[in-house]
N, C-alpha and C positions, 0 to 999 in steps of 0.2 A: 503493502498500497505506500510506504513509503516514496517508494523510485517511479511509481506510477503519479505521484502528487509532482514530483520533482520535476518528471518528463511532460507535466502537463502543466505549469504553470509558465515556464516560456513560450509556450504557444498559445495563451490566454492575452499573454503581451503581445506578442506579434500581429495575433487578431484586432485589440483595441487600435496599435497603434499604425497597423493599415487601412482602421477604419480615419481614426482621428487624420491619417492622410489625405481619403480621399475628402473630409468636410474641410481640409484646408484648400484644396484647388477649388474643390464647390464655391468656398467665398473671394476666394482668390478671383477668377470667374466671374464671380460675380461686382467684383471692387472693380473690376477692368471694364464688364457695360457702365457700370456709376460714373463709372470715369471716362469714360466715352463721351457717354451722351449728358452729360456735363459740361464733358467742352462743346462739342455739338451745337449746347443752348447758348454756352457764354460768345460762340462762331455766330448762332442766328441772333440774340441778341444785339449783338456788336454793329452787324450787316442790319437789323433797323434802326437800330439808335443814327450810323453813319448815314442809310438814305435820308431818313428825317432831316438828319441838320445838314444833307448836300442840298435837301428840296429847301429848308426852310429857307437856308443864306444864297438860293443861286444866282438872284442882282450882279452879290460881291462876288461866287466861284467861281459862273460861268462865264466871264468874260476875263476870268483870269488864267482858268485853265485853258481854254482858247487859245492867250496865249502864249502861254505855257510847251504847246503843242507846237505851235509856229515855231516858235523858238529853236526846238528841235529840230523843224524843219531847216530854218534858219543858220543852225548851228558851225555845223561843216564849213560853209559857206564865211562867216565868219571868220569859223579860224583861221581858212588862208589867206584872207585877207590880213589877218593880224602878222602870220609868217612875213607877211610883207612888209611892215613893217610901219602898217597905216595906225594907231591908237584904238584899242577895242570901242571909247566913244563915240569917234567921232566915222568910226563904219556902221557902228550900231543908228548911228544918229543917218544918216545915207541909208541904213534899207528903209527905216522905217515912210523916214520921206518918202521913199521912192514909192513903197508901196500902199502910202496913202493918196499918192497921185495914179497908181492903178486902180486905187479902190473908188474914184473919184470918176475917171476917163471910163471903167467900166460899167461904173450905175447910170451915166451920162450916157453911154452909147445904151443901155438899156431899157433905157425908162425911156429912151423915144418911143420905141415901137408897140413895148411893153402900153405904154399912155395913149395909143392910138388904139390899142384893145377895149381896155378899161372905158373908154369914153364910150366905145359899141357897149358897153355892158346890158344898160337897157334892149338897143334892136337885137345884136342878140341874144339874148335870154327869150323876146317873142319869137324868135325865127325858131329858135333852140326846140320851145314848149308846142309851135308848125310842127316841128318834124317829128318831132313825141308821137304826136296824132296822127301824123301821117302810117306812122308804123302802126298805131293799133289801126286805123284804119281798115289792114288788111284781115284782121282779127275781127271784128264788128261788122253792126249790119248800120248799112250810108246813114239811117236813120238816127243813128246812138253816137255817128261818127258828127252829123250837124250837130243834134243837141250839145256834143262835147265842144263843137267851135265855138259856138255862140256862148258858153257857159267861161272860155277861154277868153272872148272877146269882154265880156261883161267884170270879169276879173281882171283883164289888164287896165279896163275906164276907171275900173273901184280902186286899185290898187296906185295909179300912176301920185296922187301925192305920196304914197306914203314907201315908195321910191325915193323921196327925195330926203322924205325927215329919215330915211336910214343913213342916206348915204350921209348927210350933216351930225350923223351920229357915228357913222364911225370917221370925220374929218377932227367931231370933237373931240371923240379918248384916242384919236394918233396926236393929234396937240396934245391931248393931257401926260401920255407916255411921252412926250419929246422929251422935255428935262431927264428921264431916266431914260430913258433911250442915250443922251448924251453923254450925262457920264457913266454908263456902261464901255461907250466905244474913246474915252479918256482913262478909264481903267487896261483897257483894251490897250490901249496903246500904249501907255507907261510902264506896266508889264512886261511888255515886247521890249521895251526899249534898254529898261531898266536889266533886264534876264540878258539881252545882247548883249548890252555893255560890262555885264559883270557878270558872266558866265563863268569864265576862270574863277575868281576868288570865290563864287555857290562850288564850285566843285570842290576850292578845298576845304573851301569850310565844312564842308563835308564831310570833307574826309576824316578832318580832323575831330570828329565826335566818336569815328571809331576809338574802340579799344582793340589796339594790336594791328601787328604786322598783316598776319591772314585776312583781319574780316576790311582791313584797307584798304589790299587790292581786288577781294571780291568786291568789293563798294568800288570802284575805279571801274572794272570790270563791267557789272550792273551798267554803271554810266554811261558807260563807251556805249557799249550794245545797245541800249536802248535808245539812244540818241542813233547810231547810226540805225540800227532797223526803223527806227520811225521815221526820220530821213528819206532811208529809200523809198520807202513803202509809200510817203508821201509825193514824194517824186514822183516815182512809177507810176502811184495810179494819178498825177500830173498829168503827164505823157496821154496816156491812155484815156481818161475822158476826155483831156483837149480830141485826140483821132477820133473819137465819138461825136465829138459835136461838131468840129467838121462833115464825117462823115453823114449826120444829121440833117447838118444844114443844104448837104446836098440832093440828099434822098428829098427830104421837101422840098425842096426846089424843080428838083425832075416831077415832082408828083401836079405841082401846082398849087402847093398848099401855103398861103398868105404870110408873108415877113416868118420864109427860109429861117432869115441868119436867129431871128428870136427864138426858135424852139432849138436851136443848135446850140445856144448859150444857155437857155436851160439845160438841156440835157449832159452839159460841161460840167452845171453845177448843182445837178438834184442826183449824179452819179458818186458824190463823193457818200447820199445814204445811201445803203444796198438794200435794193427792193421796194425799199418806199417812196424814193427817189423815181426809178423808171415810173415805177407804178402810176405815181403822182401823172407822169410826164402823159404817158399811154391814153388817161381819161386825158388830160388835157385837146392832146390831137383830137381824141372822137371826137370830141364835146366842140371845136375849129373844126374839124371838117365836116360835121353833121350840117354847119351852116354856112359853110364855105363849097360843099358839092351839091349839083341838082339830083345826084344818083347816088341808092345805097352802096352801090359795088364803090364807087369812085373816092365814098366818102370810109369808105373800111378801111381803103387802101394803107394812108398813112402812117395808123398807128397798128396794125399788122407790120408793116413795114420797121418801124421802128422799134416791134416786140422784137421780130427777125435778127433786127439789126441788134438787141442788148442781147439777145440770146448765146450771138456768136461771137462779142463782146466779151459775156462771163462766160462761156465753155470749152472759146480757140484761145483769143487774143489776151488775158488777162490772164489763162494758168498759165500759155505759153512764155511770156516775160516776166512776169513772178517767178512762174520754176517752185517746187518742192520746199523755200525756204520761205516762203508767205503764208505758205496752205494753211488756213484757216479753216477748219469744222462749220460749212453753212450753218450750221444746230447754236453755233457758239458766237455766228456772227448773227444772226436772227434774235440770239435771248440777248446778246449787250445792244443790238439795234431797239428792242424793246420795249428792256428797262432804262434808257438813256431818255429815249424821247421821252414818254413817263415822266422822265428826271423835272429834263432840260427843255421838253419841247424840241422845235426844227434845231435849235444848236447840239442840243445832243445825241440827234441824229449824223448831223457831221461825225460827233470827236468819240463815237462810240467804237467803230476801229479803231484807229490810231489810240483809245483807250482797252482794246480788246489786248492791240498787242504787247504795250504797256506792258498788262499784266500777265500777258503768258510770258515775255522774258523776264521777268521777274520771279515770277515761281519756275524756270527752268534753272533758273544761277540759284536757288533756294534748296529745289524739290532733283534737279541731276545735275549738279555742276560739272560732272565729267564730259554728258556731251557741250555744253558751255565753251568749256575749255576745248576739248575737239572743232567746235565750229570757229574758237575763235582765231587760233593755227591754223584753221583752213582757210581763214580772210588773212591772216600776215601771211603766208605763202602765196598766197594771191596777187597780192601786194606787190609784196619783193620780185613777181613774177614781173608784172607789169611794170615794174623802174626797171626791174635789168632788161625786158622787149626796149623800152621807148631808150636805154643808151645804148645797146645790139644798133638796133637803126639806124641812131644815128652814128655809127663806129659799121655797120656797116655786118653784124654779127649775128647768129642764130641761135634763138634761146628755146629749150624745148619748154614743155606745159610744168607744172609743178607736180607731185606727187601729193593727193593728200595725206593727211596726215593719220597717225594709225590712231 
Protein backbone atom coordinates (compact mmCIF):
# COMPACT_ATOMS: atom_id res chain seq x y z
CA UNK A 1 0.00 0.00 0.00
CA UNK A 2 2.85 2.37 0.73
CA UNK A 3 4.48 1.73 -2.64
CA UNK A 4 1.23 2.34 -4.51
CA UNK A 5 0.67 5.59 -2.62
CA UNK A 6 4.17 6.76 -3.50
CA UNK A 7 3.54 6.11 -7.20
CA UNK A 8 0.08 7.66 -7.17
CA UNK A 9 1.12 11.04 -5.69
CA UNK A 10 3.41 12.14 -8.60
CA UNK A 11 0.68 11.19 -11.09
CA UNK A 12 -1.81 13.40 -9.29
CA UNK A 13 0.63 16.33 -9.30
CA UNK A 14 1.33 15.89 -13.03
CA UNK A 15 -2.35 15.84 -13.95
CA UNK A 16 -2.97 18.94 -11.86
CA UNK A 17 -0.07 20.76 -13.49
CA UNK A 18 -1.42 19.88 -16.95
CA UNK A 19 -4.85 21.26 -16.03
CA UNK A 20 -3.15 24.37 -14.68
CA UNK A 21 -1.18 24.80 -17.92
CA UNK A 22 -4.32 24.52 -20.05
CA UNK A 23 -6.08 27.08 -17.89
CA UNK A 24 -3.11 29.44 -18.22
CA UNK A 25 -3.12 29.03 -22.00
CA UNK A 26 -6.84 29.75 -22.17
CA UNK A 27 -6.39 32.78 -19.94
CA UNK A 28 -3.48 34.00 -22.06
CA UNK A 29 -5.45 33.60 -25.29
CA UNK A 30 -8.40 35.47 -23.80
CA UNK A 31 -6.03 38.19 -22.65
CA UNK A 32 -4.55 38.51 -26.12
CA UNK A 33 -8.04 38.80 -27.63
CA UNK A 34 -8.94 41.48 -25.12
CA UNK A 35 -5.72 43.36 -25.86
CA UNK A 36 -6.39 43.15 -29.62
CA UNK A 37 -9.96 44.34 -29.09
CA UNK A 38 -8.75 47.23 -26.97
CA UNK A 39 -6.21 48.23 -29.64
CA UNK A 40 -8.85 48.09 -32.37
CA UNK A 41 -11.21 50.15 -30.21
CA UNK A 42 -8.52 52.75 -29.58
CA UNK A 43 -7.73 52.94 -33.30
CA UNK A 44 -11.43 53.30 -34.10
CA UNK A 45 -11.84 56.08 -31.53
CA UNK A 46 -8.73 57.80 -32.88
CA UNK A 47 -10.08 57.67 -36.45
CA UNK A 48 -13.45 59.06 -35.33
CA UNK A 49 -11.87 61.90 -33.33
CA UNK A 50 -9.41 62.69 -36.15
CA UNK A 51 -12.19 62.72 -38.77
CA UNK A 52 -14.29 65.02 -36.60
CA UNK A 53 -11.35 67.37 -36.08
CA UNK A 54 -10.53 67.41 -39.81
CA UNK A 55 -14.13 68.19 -40.71
CA UNK A 56 -14.46 70.84 -38.00
CA UNK A 57 -11.23 72.60 -39.03
CA UNK A 58 -11.73 72.14 -42.78
CA UNK A 59 -11.59 75.86 -43.57
CA UNK A 60 -8.05 76.02 -42.15
CA UNK A 61 -6.64 72.57 -42.85
CA UNK A 62 -7.99 72.21 -46.40
CA UNK A 63 -6.00 75.07 -48.01
CA UNK A 64 -2.93 74.20 -45.95
CA UNK A 65 -3.05 70.55 -47.05
CA UNK A 66 -3.55 71.58 -50.66
CA UNK A 67 -0.53 73.87 -50.39
CA UNK A 68 1.63 71.12 -48.87
CA UNK A 69 0.65 68.66 -51.61
CA UNK A 70 1.51 71.25 -54.26
CA UNK A 71 4.73 71.96 -52.37
CA UNK A 72 5.68 68.28 -52.59
CA UNK A 73 5.10 68.55 -56.34
CA UNK A 74 7.28 71.65 -56.69
CA UNK A 75 9.87 70.65 -54.09
CA UNK A 76 12.30 68.79 -56.41
CA UNK A 77 12.24 71.70 -58.86
CA UNK A 78 12.99 74.17 -56.07
CA UNK A 79 15.88 71.93 -54.99
CA UNK A 80 17.39 72.02 -58.48
CA UNK A 81 17.07 75.81 -58.58
CA UNK A 82 18.79 76.10 -55.19
CA UNK A 83 21.71 73.98 -56.44
CA UNK A 84 22.36 76.65 -59.10
CA UNK A 85 22.94 79.26 -56.40
CA UNK A 86 19.50 80.89 -56.28
CA UNK A 87 18.30 81.64 -52.71
CA UNK A 88 15.38 79.50 -51.60
CA UNK A 89 13.27 82.55 -50.67
CA UNK A 90 13.68 84.08 -54.12
CA UNK A 91 12.95 80.77 -55.84
CA UNK A 92 9.82 80.26 -53.75
CA UNK A 93 8.63 83.81 -54.46
CA UNK A 94 9.12 83.39 -58.22
CA UNK A 95 7.28 80.05 -58.21
CA UNK A 96 4.34 81.44 -56.23
CA UNK A 97 4.05 84.49 -58.51
CA UNK A 98 4.14 82.26 -61.60
CA UNK A 99 1.47 80.06 -60.03
CA UNK A 100 -0.76 83.09 -59.37
CA UNK A 101 -0.33 84.25 -62.97
CA UNK A 102 -1.11 80.78 -64.27
CA UNK A 103 -4.24 80.49 -62.14
CA UNK A 104 -5.43 83.93 -63.23
CA UNK A 105 -4.87 83.27 -66.93
CA UNK A 106 -6.49 79.83 -66.72
CA UNK A 107 -9.51 81.21 -64.85
CA UNK A 108 -9.87 84.04 -67.37
CA UNK A 109 -9.68 81.72 -70.38
CA UNK A 110 -11.94 79.20 -68.66
CA UNK A 111 -14.58 81.74 -67.65
CA UNK A 112 -15.24 83.14 -71.12
CA UNK A 113 -16.93 80.07 -72.65
CA UNK A 114 -18.32 79.01 -69.28
CA UNK A 115 -20.05 82.37 -68.80
CA UNK A 116 -21.82 82.03 -72.12
CA UNK A 117 -23.24 78.66 -71.08
CA UNK A 118 -24.26 80.06 -67.70
CA UNK A 119 -26.09 82.94 -69.39
CA UNK A 120 -27.93 80.41 -71.56
CA UNK A 121 -28.87 78.26 -68.57
CA UNK A 122 -32.65 79.11 -68.59
CA UNK A 123 -32.81 78.56 -72.34
CA UNK A 124 -30.93 75.28 -72.06
CA UNK A 125 -33.16 74.13 -69.22
CA UNK A 126 -36.29 74.73 -71.25
CA UNK A 127 -34.75 73.01 -74.28
CA UNK A 128 -33.75 70.08 -72.07
CA UNK A 129 -37.29 69.82 -70.77
CA UNK A 130 -38.56 69.70 -74.33
CA UNK A 131 -36.04 66.98 -75.17
CA UNK A 132 -37.11 64.92 -72.18
CA UNK A 133 -40.72 65.27 -73.23
CA UNK A 134 -39.79 64.16 -76.73
CA UNK A 135 -38.21 61.03 -75.29
CA UNK A 136 -41.32 60.35 -73.27
CA UNK A 137 -43.47 60.82 -76.37
CA UNK A 138 -42.22 57.50 -77.74
CA UNK A 139 -43.72 55.70 -74.78
CA UNK A 140 -46.84 57.75 -74.05
CA UNK A 141 -49.96 58.46 -76.01
CA UNK A 142 -50.40 61.66 -78.01
CA UNK A 143 -52.96 63.03 -75.58
CA UNK A 144 -50.64 62.56 -72.58
CA UNK A 145 -47.78 64.22 -74.44
CA UNK A 146 -49.90 67.26 -75.29
CA UNK A 147 -51.01 67.57 -71.66
CA UNK A 148 -47.41 67.36 -70.51
CA UNK A 149 -46.38 70.06 -72.96
CA UNK A 150 -49.11 72.34 -71.66
CA UNK A 151 -48.08 71.68 -68.06
CA UNK A 152 -44.44 72.37 -68.85
CA UNK A 153 -45.39 75.62 -70.63
CA UNK A 154 -47.53 76.74 -67.70
CA UNK A 155 -44.86 75.80 -65.21
CA UNK A 156 -42.31 77.73 -67.21
CA UNK A 157 -44.48 80.85 -67.15
CA UNK A 158 -45.09 80.55 -63.41
CA UNK A 159 -41.51 79.83 -62.51
CA UNK A 160 -39.97 82.70 -64.50
CA UNK A 161 -39.77 85.11 -61.54
CA UNK A 162 -38.54 82.26 -59.29
CA UNK A 163 -35.51 81.73 -61.49
CA UNK A 164 -34.54 85.34 -61.03
CA UNK A 165 -34.91 85.07 -57.27
CA UNK A 166 -32.78 81.92 -57.13
CA UNK A 167 -30.13 83.61 -59.27
CA UNK A 168 -30.07 86.54 -56.87
CA UNK A 169 -29.77 84.11 -53.99
CA UNK A 170 -26.74 82.54 -55.58
CA UNK A 171 -25.15 85.94 -56.05
CA UNK A 172 -25.85 86.90 -52.46
CA UNK A 173 -24.45 83.61 -51.15
CA UNK A 174 -21.38 84.06 -53.34
CA UNK A 175 -20.92 87.58 -51.97
CA UNK A 176 -21.22 86.30 -48.40
CA UNK A 177 -18.71 83.51 -48.98
CA UNK A 178 -16.22 85.76 -50.81
CA UNK A 179 -14.30 86.86 -47.65
CA UNK A 180 -13.87 83.24 -46.55
CA UNK A 181 -12.65 82.24 -50.02
CA UNK A 182 -10.19 85.15 -50.09
CA UNK A 183 -8.89 84.17 -46.66
CA UNK A 184 -8.45 80.53 -47.70
CA UNK A 185 -6.65 81.60 -50.89
CA UNK A 186 -4.30 83.82 -48.88
CA UNK A 187 -3.66 80.98 -46.41
CA UNK A 188 -2.96 78.62 -49.31
CA UNK A 189 -0.44 80.99 -50.94
CA UNK A 190 1.30 81.82 -47.65
CA UNK A 191 1.60 78.16 -46.69
CA UNK A 192 2.98 77.26 -50.12
CA UNK A 193 5.50 80.11 -50.05
CA UNK A 194 6.84 79.41 -46.56
CA UNK A 195 7.00 75.66 -47.20
CA UNK A 196 9.00 76.11 -50.40
CA UNK A 197 11.24 78.74 -48.81
CA UNK A 198 11.97 76.74 -45.64
CA UNK A 199 11.59 73.12 -46.78
CA UNK A 200 15.23 72.34 -45.90
CA UNK A 201 14.88 73.83 -42.40
CA UNK A 202 11.60 71.96 -41.90
CA UNK A 203 13.27 68.68 -42.84
CA UNK A 204 16.20 69.35 -40.53
CA UNK A 205 13.86 70.22 -37.69
CA UNK A 206 11.87 67.01 -38.12
CA UNK A 207 15.07 64.97 -38.22
CA UNK A 208 16.25 66.70 -35.05
CA UNK A 209 13.15 65.43 -33.22
CA UNK A 210 14.15 61.81 -33.92
CA UNK A 211 16.04 59.96 -31.21
CA UNK A 212 18.91 57.86 -32.48
CA UNK A 213 20.73 57.52 -35.78
CA UNK A 214 18.49 54.71 -37.05
CA UNK A 215 15.33 56.74 -36.48
CA UNK A 216 16.84 59.74 -38.28
CA UNK A 217 17.84 57.59 -41.25
CA UNK A 218 14.35 56.09 -41.45
CA UNK A 219 12.69 59.51 -41.19
CA UNK A 220 14.98 60.90 -43.90
CA UNK A 221 14.13 58.03 -46.22
CA UNK A 222 10.42 58.49 -45.55
CA UNK A 223 10.53 62.22 -46.34
CA UNK A 224 12.56 61.68 -49.51
CA UNK A 225 10.29 58.87 -50.65
CA UNK A 226 7.09 60.83 -49.93
CA UNK A 227 8.30 63.86 -51.87
CA UNK A 228 9.58 61.76 -54.78
CA UNK A 229 6.45 59.60 -55.02
CA UNK A 230 3.96 62.45 -54.77
CA UNK A 231 5.94 64.61 -57.18
CA UNK A 232 6.35 61.81 -59.74
CA UNK A 233 2.69 60.85 -59.46
CA UNK A 234 1.34 64.39 -59.85
CA UNK A 235 3.67 65.23 -62.74
CA UNK A 236 2.73 62.03 -64.55
CA UNK A 237 -0.99 62.47 -63.92
CA UNK A 238 -0.79 66.08 -65.07
CA UNK A 239 0.78 65.00 -68.37
CA UNK A 240 -1.87 62.29 -68.80
CA UNK A 241 -4.68 64.71 -67.98
CA UNK A 242 -3.30 67.23 -70.46
CA UNK A 243 -3.28 64.56 -73.16
CA UNK A 244 -6.85 63.64 -72.21
CA UNK A 245 -7.90 67.29 -72.38
CA UNK A 246 -6.36 67.75 -75.83
CA UNK A 247 -7.96 64.52 -77.09
CA UNK A 248 -11.34 65.56 -75.65
CA UNK A 249 -11.10 68.97 -77.33
CA UNK A 250 -10.31 67.44 -80.71
CA UNK A 251 -13.00 64.79 -80.32
CA UNK A 252 -15.73 67.25 -79.34
CA UNK A 253 -14.68 69.53 -82.21
CA UNK A 254 -14.88 66.64 -84.67
CA UNK A 255 -18.37 65.74 -83.39
CA UNK A 256 -19.56 69.34 -83.76
CA UNK A 257 -20.20 70.10 -80.05
CA UNK A 258 -20.05 73.84 -79.25
CA UNK A 259 -17.14 75.16 -77.13
CA UNK A 260 -14.85 72.11 -77.51
CA UNK A 261 -11.99 73.81 -75.65
CA UNK A 262 -14.22 74.19 -72.58
CA UNK A 263 -14.92 70.47 -72.43
CA UNK A 264 -11.22 69.72 -72.93
CA UNK A 265 -10.33 72.01 -70.02
CA UNK A 266 -12.99 70.38 -67.85
CA UNK A 267 -11.64 66.94 -68.76
CA UNK A 268 -8.14 68.07 -67.74
CA UNK A 269 -9.29 69.42 -64.37
CA UNK A 270 -11.92 66.84 -63.42
CA UNK A 271 -9.72 63.84 -64.21
CA UNK A 272 -7.70 64.61 -61.07
CA UNK A 273 -10.69 63.19 -59.18
CA UNK A 274 -10.85 59.54 -60.32
CA UNK A 275 -14.25 58.05 -61.17
CA UNK A 276 -16.18 61.10 -59.96
CA UNK A 277 -14.70 63.68 -62.33
CA UNK A 278 -15.16 61.72 -65.59
CA UNK A 279 -18.67 60.67 -64.53
CA UNK A 280 -19.63 64.30 -63.86
CA UNK A 281 -18.27 65.45 -67.22
CA UNK A 282 -20.13 62.62 -68.97
CA UNK A 283 -23.41 63.88 -67.50
CA UNK A 284 -22.57 67.45 -68.53
CA UNK A 285 -21.75 66.36 -72.07
CA UNK A 286 -24.98 64.37 -72.24
CA UNK A 287 -27.05 67.39 -71.21
CA UNK A 288 -25.26 69.76 -73.57
CA UNK A 289 -25.54 67.29 -76.44
CA UNK A 290 -29.29 66.91 -75.93
CA UNK A 291 -29.84 70.64 -76.44
CA UNK A 292 -27.21 71.05 -79.18
CA UNK A 293 -28.19 68.29 -81.61
CA UNK A 294 -31.50 67.49 -83.24
CA UNK A 295 -31.26 63.71 -83.44
CA UNK A 296 -30.87 61.25 -80.59
CA UNK A 297 -27.99 59.44 -82.28
CA UNK A 298 -26.00 62.66 -82.69
CA UNK A 299 -26.73 63.62 -79.06
CA UNK A 300 -25.46 60.26 -77.77
CA UNK A 301 -22.17 60.48 -79.69
CA UNK A 302 -20.23 63.00 -77.50
CA UNK A 303 -20.84 61.37 -74.08
CA UNK A 304 -20.26 57.87 -75.45
CA UNK A 305 -17.08 59.01 -77.20
CA UNK A 306 -15.82 60.56 -73.95
CA UNK A 307 -16.62 57.37 -72.03
CA UNK A 308 -14.60 55.39 -74.58
CA UNK A 309 -11.76 57.91 -74.30
CA UNK A 310 -11.63 57.70 -70.51
CA UNK A 311 -11.78 53.90 -70.72
CA UNK A 312 -8.72 53.88 -72.96
CA UNK A 313 -6.96 56.38 -70.71
CA UNK A 314 -7.70 54.49 -67.50
CA UNK A 315 -6.98 50.98 -68.75
CA UNK A 316 -4.20 51.46 -71.31
CA UNK A 317 -2.48 54.86 -71.15
CA UNK A 318 -2.29 55.36 -67.37
CA UNK A 319 -1.08 51.81 -66.51
CA UNK A 320 1.43 51.97 -69.36
CA UNK A 321 2.87 55.31 -68.21
CA UNK A 322 2.71 54.82 -64.45
CA UNK A 323 3.76 51.18 -64.54
CA UNK A 324 3.86 49.01 -61.44
CA UNK A 325 5.35 51.73 -59.24
CA UNK A 326 2.05 53.55 -58.80
CA UNK A 327 -0.32 50.61 -59.09
CA UNK A 328 -3.03 51.19 -56.46
CA UNK A 329 -6.02 49.00 -55.80
CA UNK A 330 -9.10 50.68 -57.33
CA UNK A 331 -11.09 49.82 -54.21
CA UNK A 332 -8.64 51.81 -52.07
CA UNK A 333 -8.91 54.73 -54.50
CA UNK A 334 -12.72 54.59 -54.34
CA UNK A 335 -12.75 54.43 -50.52
CA UNK A 336 -10.27 57.30 -50.24
CA UNK A 337 -12.28 59.33 -52.74
CA UNK A 338 -15.53 58.74 -50.83
CA UNK A 339 -13.92 59.56 -47.47
CA UNK A 340 -12.21 62.80 -48.51
CA UNK A 341 -15.19 63.89 -50.61
CA UNK A 342 -17.41 63.51 -47.55
CA UNK A 343 -14.81 65.25 -45.39
CA UNK A 344 -13.73 68.23 -47.52
CA UNK A 345 -16.03 68.25 -50.55
CA UNK A 346 -14.66 68.75 -54.09
CA UNK A 347 -11.21 69.79 -52.83
CA UNK A 348 -11.05 66.55 -50.86
CA UNK A 349 -11.82 64.61 -54.03
CA UNK A 350 -8.77 66.17 -55.71
CA UNK A 351 -6.58 65.47 -52.68
CA UNK A 352 -7.75 61.88 -52.16
CA UNK A 353 -5.21 60.07 -54.35
CA UNK A 354 -2.11 62.10 -53.30
CA UNK A 355 -3.01 61.59 -49.64
CA UNK A 356 -3.51 57.87 -50.35
CA UNK A 357 -0.06 57.75 -51.95
CA UNK A 358 1.45 59.35 -48.82
CA UNK A 359 -0.38 56.87 -46.57
CA UNK A 360 0.85 53.90 -48.62
CA UNK A 361 4.44 55.19 -48.52
CA UNK A 362 4.29 55.56 -44.73
CA UNK A 363 2.82 52.07 -44.30
CA UNK A 364 5.49 50.60 -46.56
CA UNK A 365 8.34 52.15 -44.55
CA UNK A 366 6.81 51.20 -41.22
CA UNK A 367 5.56 47.69 -42.04
CA UNK A 368 7.83 46.61 -44.93
CA UNK A 369 11.16 48.39 -44.43
CA UNK A 370 13.10 45.84 -46.52
CA UNK A 371 10.91 46.53 -49.55
CA UNK A 372 11.42 50.27 -49.08
CA UNK A 373 15.19 49.84 -48.88
CA UNK A 374 15.24 47.71 -52.04
CA UNK A 375 13.18 50.26 -53.98
CA UNK A 376 15.47 53.07 -52.82
CA UNK A 377 18.52 51.08 -53.95
CA UNK A 378 16.91 50.52 -57.35
CA UNK A 379 16.19 54.23 -57.72
CA UNK A 380 19.77 55.10 -56.82
CA UNK A 381 21.06 52.61 -59.38
CA UNK A 382 18.82 54.08 -62.07
CA UNK A 383 19.89 57.61 -61.10
CA UNK A 384 23.59 56.66 -61.32
CA UNK A 385 22.95 54.98 -64.65
CA UNK A 386 21.35 58.12 -66.06
CA UNK A 387 24.25 60.29 -64.85
CA UNK A 388 26.84 57.94 -66.33
CA UNK A 389 24.86 57.67 -69.54
CA UNK A 390 24.75 61.45 -69.96
CA UNK A 391 28.49 61.64 -69.36
CA UNK A 392 29.13 58.77 -71.76
CA UNK A 393 27.12 60.49 -74.49
CA UNK A 394 29.33 63.52 -74.14
CA UNK A 395 32.43 61.31 -74.32
CA UNK A 396 31.11 58.85 -76.92
CA UNK A 397 31.12 55.73 -74.69
CA UNK A 398 28.50 52.99 -74.20
CA UNK A 399 27.01 52.07 -70.84
CA UNK A 400 24.89 49.00 -70.00
CA UNK A 401 21.69 49.14 -67.99
CA UNK A 402 22.03 48.64 -64.23
CA UNK A 403 21.01 45.39 -62.60
CA UNK A 404 18.23 45.60 -59.98
CA UNK A 405 19.25 45.52 -56.34
CA UNK A 406 19.01 42.14 -54.61
